[in-house]
N, C-alpha and C positions, 0 to 999 in steps of 0.2 A: 353159727355154732361150730364147735371143733369137730374134727374127725376123731373117731374113737377106734383104737385097735388094742389088741392084747398081745403082750410079750411073755413067753414062758421063762420064768426065772429059776425055777426049781422043778423037780418032778411033780407034775400035777398042780403047779402053782403058776397062775398067770395074773399079770397085773395090767390093769387098764391104763393106757397111755393116750392122753388127749394131744391133739396136734392142731394148733390154731393157724399154722402155716407161717408165712413170711419167709424172709431170706436175710442172709448176713449172719452175724454171730448168734449162737443159740442161747437161749435162756431156758432153763428147765426148772419148773416149779415142783416142789415136793410138798404135798399136803400133809398136815399134821393135826393132832387134836381131834381125831375122828372124822375129819373133813375129807372130801373127795377133791380131785384136781379141779372140779367144776367151780370151787370157791374162787378160782382165778379167772373165770370167763370174761368178766368185764375189763380187767387190767390186761389180760393176755391179748384180747382183741385190739386194744390200743397199741400195745408193744409190737404186735405183728406187723405194723407199718414199717418198722426199722430192723426188726430182729426175727430169727426163726424161734417160734415159741411152743414149748411142749410142757406137759404136766403129768406127773405120775401119782396115781392113787396107790398107797401102801397096801401090802396084804392085810386082809382082815376088814377092809372097809369098801364101801360102795360096790361096784361091779367086779372088783379084784377078788381073787380067791380067798377063801377064809379057812386055811389049814389049822389043825390043832397046834402045831408048833412052828418055830421059825421066826419068833418075835425078838430075838436078842438084837442088840445094836449092831453087831457084826453082820448078822444075817440080813438085817434091813439095809445095811450099807451095800452088801453084796448084791441085793435085789436091784438097787439103783445102778450099780456098775453093769449088771447083766442087761438091763434095759438100754443103757447108753451104748454098750457093745452092740446090741442087736439093731440099733437105729444107725 
C-alpha cells in the first residue's frame, strides 16, 4: 500500500498525497469525480516498477481538508502546483 502524507497548499488546507514509490520519470495521478487517489492503487503499484508514482486527493474529498471555499478551477490547479513544488 502507498505511503500517505499531507501537503499544505493554502492556509489550513492540506491535501493527502499518496506515494507508491518507484524511480524514474514521475507520474502524478489526480483523482476526480469525488474519488480519492486510492482509486489508482492497483494501476499505480504496477507502474511503480518503471516510474515514480504519486497521487493527489483534491480538497473536499477523502482525508484532504474540506474548506468552505477554494473550489474554482484556478485554485484547484494552484493546489496541484503547490503539491508538486513541495515534493
